C-alpha positions in Angstrom: -27.9 52.5 23.6 -26.9 48.9 23.4 -24.2 48.1 20.8 -24.7 45.3 18.4 -22.0 42.8 17.5 -21.0 42.6 13.9 -22.9 40.0 11.9 -19.8 38.1 10.8 -17.6 38.6 13.9 -15.5 35.6 14.8 -13.3 34.6 17.6 -9.6 34.3 16.9 -9.6 30.7 18.2 -10.7 28.4 15.3 -13.3 25.8 15.7 -11.9 22.7 17.4 -12.8 19.5 15.6 -13.8 16.6 17.8 -11.4 13.8 17.4 -13.0 10.5 16.4 -13.0 7.6 18.9 -10.0 5.3 18.5 -9.8 1.6 18.8 -6.6 -0.3 19.8 -5.5 -2.8 17.2 -2.7 -5.3 17.7 -1.4 -6.8 14.5 1.6 -8.8 13.4 3.1 -7.7 10.1 6.2 -8.7 8.2 9.4 -6.9 9.0 9.6 -5.6 5.4 6.1 -4.0 5.7 7.1 -2.6 9.1 10.3 -1.1 7.7 8.4 0.4 4.8 5.8 2.0 7.1 8.6 3.5 9.2 10.3 4.8 5.9 6.9 6.2 4.8 6.6 8.0 8.1 10.0 9.5 7.7 9.3 10.5 4.1 6.0 12.1 5.1 7.7 14.1 7.9 10.5 15.2 5.6 8.2 16.3 2.8 5.7 18.0 5.2 8.2 19.5 7.7 6.3 18.1 10.7 6.1 15.2 13.1 3.4 12.6 12.7 2.9 9.5 14.8 3.3 5.9 13.5 -0.4 5.3 14.3 -1.3 8.3 12.1 0.6 6.8 9.1 -0.9 3.3 9.5 -4.4 4.6 9.9 -4.2 6.9 6.8 -2.5 4.3 4.6 -5.3 1.9 5.4 -8.0 4.5 4.9 -6.5 5.5 1.5 -6.4 1.8 0.4 -10.0 1.2 1.5 -11.3 4.4 -0.2 -9.7 3.4 -3.5 -11.0 -0.2 -3.4 -14.2 0.1 -5.5 -15.3 -3.5 -4.9 -15.0 -3.0 -1.1 -16.9 0.4 -1.3 -19.7 -1.2 -3.3 -19.9 -4.2 -0.9 -19.9 -1.8 2.1 -22.9 0.2 1.0 -24.9 -3.0 0.5 -24.4 -4.3 4.0 -27.0 -3.7 6.8 -26.0 -1.2 9.4 -25.3 -2.7 12.8 
């Protein structure tokens, strides 16, 4: 007799999320903003007990700002898709 696998059986290895494609961005920012971003990175690491890259901090600060900007979000949905 063939044994059936349980309906809700799962592997111990969790699903691996595919990382989004990344684009390289070279920008010049003031030394004050740079210092604040480095401080933010340190604060994030201290408060969350883990290392994160500087790129991670910059990306997520920008994402947070753009998500909260209602005028930008409204404008964005009215633009044609490329």
